[in-house]
N, C-alpha and C positions, 0 to 999 in steps of 0.2 A: 699170585694174590694181587700183585700190583695191577696186572692186566684186568682182573675182575673189578677192581676199584675204579678203573677208568671207564667201566661200562655205566652208562646213564641209568639203565634200569636197576642195576645192583646198587648204585649210589642212592637212587630214589627209595628202594626197598629198605636199605639200611637207615636212611633218613626217617622213614615212617616208623621203623622199629625204635630208633632213638626217641622219636616223639612219643611213641606209646610208652616206652620205659619212663621217660621223664614225667609224663602225665600220670602214670600209675604211681610213681614215687610220690608225686605231689598229693594224689588222692589218698593213698594209703597212709602217707605221713600225716596228713590232716586228720584222718580218722583215728590213727594211733595216738596222735597228740591230744585230740579231744577226749578219747577214751581214757588215756593215762591220766590226764588232768582231772577228769571226773572221779576216777578211782582214788587218786591221791588226795583229793579233797575229802572224799568219804572217809578214808583211813585216818587222815590228819584230824578230822572232826571228832572221830571216836577216841583217838589218843588224847586230844586236848580235854575232852569231857572226863576221861579217867584221871588225868593229872589234876584237874580241878577238884574232883571228888576226894582224892587222897589228901590234897592240900587243905581242903576244908575240914576234913576229919582231924588232921594234925593240929590245925588251929583251934578246933573246938574241944577235942578230947585228948590232945597230946600225942606222944609217940605211940601209946598203946592203941589209940583209935586209928592212927594211920596204919599200924601193922595189921590190925584187924581188917581194915578195908582192903589192903593189898592182898591178904590171905583169902578174903572172900572173893575178890576178883579172880584170883588164880583158880579157885575151885569152881566158881560158877560160870566163867566165860565159856562161850560156845566155840571159841577159836583156840584149838589146842596149841597153836603156835604163837599165841599172844605172849608178850613179854611184860613182866612186872618185876621191878627190883627197887627196893628201898635200901639205901646205903647210908652209913654213918659218914662223918666228915672225912674219914680215911678211905672212903669208897669200899668199905667192907660190907658185904650183904647183911641186912637186918631182917628182911622179909622179901619173898618173891620166888620166882621159879628159875633164877639163874644162880649158879654156884659162885660166880665171880663177876666183877665189873668188866664189861667188854673192853678189850684194848683199843678198839677202833673208836670208842667214845671218849672224848677228852673231858677234862674237868670243867671246861666252859659250857654253860647251858646252851641248848639249841637243837636243831634238827640234824640227824645223822642217818646215813645209809650204810649198813654193814651186813656182812654175811656171818650168821651165827650157826653153830652146830646144834641141831635139834634132831633127836631120834637118829643120831649118827649120820645126818645129812646136813649139808650147807643150805641155808635158806636166806634169801635176800630179805632184809628186815628194815622197816622204816621206824626210827627211834626218835623219841623226844626226851632230852635231858632237861629236867627242871630243878632249880635250887630251891629248897624248902627252908623255912625258919629253923634255927638251931644248926645251921650248916649241914642239914641232911640233904641227900640227893635222891631224886626219884627218876627212874628210867622206865618209860612205857613205850612199847613197840608193837607193831603188827607185821605179820608175815606178808610180803608182797612178791613172793616167788612166782605165784600164778601170773601176775601181771608181767613179770620179766619173761616168763615162758611164752606168754601170748605175743609179746613183742618180738621175741626170737623167732617164733613160728611165722609171724607176719613177714619179717625180714628174709627168712629162708624161702618162704613162698614167693616173695617178690624177686629174689635172686634167681630161683628156678624159672619163674615166668619171664624174666629178662633174658635168660639164656635161651629159653624156648622161642621167644620173640625174635632174637637175633638169628637163631638157626632157621626158623620159618622164613624170616625176611631174606636171608641169603639164598635159601632154596627157591623161594618165590621169585627173587631177583634173577636167579639163573634161568628159571623157566621163562620168565618174561623176556629176559635177554635173548634166549634162544628163539622165542616166537617173534620178537621184534627184529632180531638180526636177519631172520629169513625174509621178512618183508623189506627191510632196508637193503639187504643184499640184492633183492630183485630190482629195486629202484636203482641201486648202484650199477648193476650189470647193464641196465637199459641206458643209464647215463654214459657209461664207458662206450657202449656201442654207438651212441649218438656222437660222442666226441670223435670216435674213429671214422665217422662219416656215414654210418648206416642210419639214415633218418626214418626208415620204415619201422624201427623197433618201437614197442610200446610197453608201458609198465603193466604187468598182469593184474587183473581185477578179479577178486574172489566172489563178488556179488553179495558180500555181507553188509554193505553200506556203512561200515565202520569208518573211523578216521583215516585209516590207511587206504581204504577204497576211495574215499573222497579225495585224498591227496593224489592217488594214482589217476583218477579221472581228471583232476585238474591238470596234472602233468601231461596226460595224454592229449587233452584239449590244447594245451600250450604247444606241444610238439606238432599237433595237427596244424595249428595256426602258423608255427614257424615253417613247417613244410610248405604251406600255401604261400607265405611271404617269400621263401627262397625260390619257389617255382616262379612266382611273379617277378622277382628280381632277375631270374635267369631268362625268362621270356622277354622281359623288358630290355635286358642287355642284348639279347639276340635281335630284338626288333630295332633297337637303336643302331646296332651295328649294320643291320640290313638297310634301314632307311637313311643312314648317313652315307652308306657306300654309294648309293645312286647319285646324290648331288655332288659328292666329292669326285666320283668318276666323271660326271659331266663337266665339273669345274676343271679337272685335270685335262680332259679332252679338249676343252675350249682353249686352255692355255697352251697346250701342245700344238694345236692347230695354228694359233697365232704365231708361235715360234717358227713353225715349219713353213707356213704360207706367206707370212708377213703381208697381210691384206692392206687395202687402202685404209686411211684413217676412219672413214665412216663405218666400214665393216669392223674395224678394230674396236671402235667405241660400242658397236652393237654387241660384239662378243663380250666386251667388258661388262656391259649392262646385264647380259645373261649370267655372267659369273657372279655379279653382285646379287642377282636374284637367287642363285644357288646358295651363296653365303647367307643371305637373309633366311632362306629356308632352314639351314642348319642352325642358325641362331634362334629361330623360332622354336625348333625342337627343344633346344636346351632351355629356353625361357619357359616353355610349357612344363618341362620336367622340374625345373626349379620352383615354379609356382605350385605344382602338385606336392612337392616335398614340403614347401612352406605351409600349404593347407593341411597336409597330414600331420605336421608337427603341432598344430594348434596355436602357432604364434600370432595369427591374425585375430584371435579372440580378444586381445587387449584393445583393439580398435572398434569393438562392437558398440553400436548406438542405435537409436530408433531411426528407422529408414522408412520414408514414404514410398512404398513399393510401387504405387500407381504412377507417381512422378518419375521414378527410376525406369519403369517400363516404357513410359512415354519418351524419355530421352533416348533409350535404346532403339525404339521404333524410329525416332527422328534420325538417328545415326545410320540405321541399316536400310531405311526406305529407299535411298538412291541406289544402293547396291541391288536390292530386290527388283526395283524398276528397271535397272540396267539389264537384268536377266529376263525381262519380259513378264514378270509376275507383279502382283499388287500385294500391299500389306494392309490389313484391317486390324485395328486395335480397339479393344474394349477394356478400359482400365478405370473404373470409377474410383473416386477418392475415398478417404476415410479409412484406409487400411495401412497398417504399418507392421514391420517386422523388426526384430532386433538382430543386427548383423553388421557386416563390413560392406559398405556401399560399393566399393570397387569390385569386390569379388562377386557380389550379387549382379552388378552390371555386366561383369565378365561372363557369368553363367547365362544370363538372358541373351547376351550378344552371341554366345556360342550356339545357343538353340536357334536364333534367327539366322546366323550364318550357315548353320547346318541345313536348315530348311531351304534357304536360298539356293543351295547347290543342287537340290533335287526337285524343286518345284518346277513343273512344266510351264512353258510360256502360256500366258493368258489365265493362269490359275491364281488363286488368292491364298496368301499365307495369313493366318489369324494369330493374333497375340491377345490373350484374354487374361485378366486378373480378377479373381473372385474369391469370396469368403465361403468356405465349405460349411456344411452343417456342424462339423466338429470344431468350428472356429479357426481352423487352419487356413492359411492363405495359399491359393493354388495359382501359379503362373503357367499358362498353357500356350504352347506354340504348335500349331497344326498346319500341315501342308498337304498337297495333293500329289506327292511324288510316288516313287515305287514302294516306299515303306520299308519295314524290316521284317523278315520272316520270324515267326514265333520261335524257331529253333535258335535264332541268333540274338533275340532280345536280351537274354541273360548274359551275353558275352560282350555286347557292344560297348559297355562301360569299362571293359578291361583296357589297359593301356596298350596302344599300338594295334589293337585288334581291328581288322577291316574285313567286312564281308565281301561276297562276290559282287554285289551291286555297286560298291565304292571303289573297285580297283581302278577304274578309269578317271576318277576325280582326284583333284589335288587334295592332299592331306595325308596324315600318318596315323590317324585314329586316336587322337588325344582330346578332341573337343568334348565328347560326352563324358570322358574320364574326368575332365576338369569340372564339369557340371555336377557329376555325382559326388566328387570330393567336396565341392562347395556346399552341396545339400547336406552331406554328413556333418560338416563343420558347424552348420547352423541348426543341427538337430532335425533336419528334414529328410526328404528322399526324392529321388528322380524316378518317375514311373513312365514306361513307354507302352503305348497302346496303338491300336489301328484307328485310322481316320476314314477308312473305306471310300476311296483309297487314300494312301499316304500314311504319314506317321503323326501321332499325337503324343508329344513329349510334355509331361507335366512336372514342374518343379514345385513340390509341396513343402511349405515352411510354416513353423509355428508362429502365430500372431504375437505381437509385442504384448507384454503383460499389461501395460497401460498405453493404449493407442494415443499417439501424440502426432498429429499431422498439422499442427499449427505452426511448426517450425518453417522458416523461410525456405523457399524452393532452392535457394543457392546453397543452403547448408547440406542438402542431400545431393547436389549436382556433382557429378564426377567429370573429369576432363574427357571429352569425346575421343581424343586421339589415344589416350591411354586405355580407354574402355574397349577399343577394338581389339579382338583376339588376334594373336599371331597367326599367320597363314599355315597352320599345321593341323587344323581340325579336319575331320572327315567322318561321315557316317560309316557305320560298319558295312 
């Protein structure tokens, strides 16, 4: 029994049964109280009228008139259980239909409730004792046994209804408990399997679209997302280990070579410079991962403000133009003013810089890289970087934003595949998206961001300006 009471469904069923019983008691009690009050008032009014009539006849015609009135009432009354008794000062009967003064009625006048024997049966009777002139006593009553029987019937019916409600509630609770436990147990088995490491398990769905099905679908979606995240972490861990192994191995080989050969100071310093480059590459990987973690956590939202995106793009172009020219290409920018987005200026500069750095790696000599900022028809701001390089195959466009993913075309270039991942993360943080398309030939990367609610480009250029050295991405980016 204690185990059953621990069941939520049984407790709910018993609670509803108790609520039903209490509400039924209140309703029936109110009805019974109102009915009984009405009947009592009717009975008491009739009794009072009879006592007044007898008292008036006693006052007007003396004892004989009172006796005649009582006798007439006994003979003519339609209620065979009506009580009339006129008694002398010693309470001895003078007239009426009782052989003796009832023991339950005291000498003090007032209302009394007593059970009197009539026709060899006990009857509940409502009595009024009135003192008359000459120290005579008048007792008038009406049978109220029917009202008592009705009250008893109501109470018995309510008791049976309460017992039936409790029995039905317990039975219903057990049935609900059985049905609910089956669904809960299915969820529990799936959870236990997940805890034991089997991430392929899913909560069964019946297709009824009820609350349990909705919960199961939510849990399955959550498990699917957890699986994706775990796989992403696993792949990232493998990629980090793989990409760190190369610079660490190179660093160790350089240091071992220095210890073994002991070259001249100039050669030693050259090797040290190469070792520092390897260390910078490792630091760059960790910096990019830390930045991605910071972006994914949403911590940078606290620094959001209105940013003149055209001015920011111009600064990025100014910063990367020498690098692009060094590689034999040219940079063309089209960024009209009057456009602003709400966001973190450093992260937005980082994203635009990554796109320009990515394009610079693959743009052939003599080609032009374009940086365009425009307002789309849906009022969103689009920052587009297009180059004339080899582009990205359609089969790889969906994966190049994965961390550490690098396609065949980027194997020979410097980078570990985090550049576009950072851009995509920045876009998500700002409520936008990164889209990749063909430039025929080359890649067309578009960073789409929602425009600021109230465009404000009157702020000074210095308020939106970011430090050019900090805006340059670490040398870890690379196209897939």
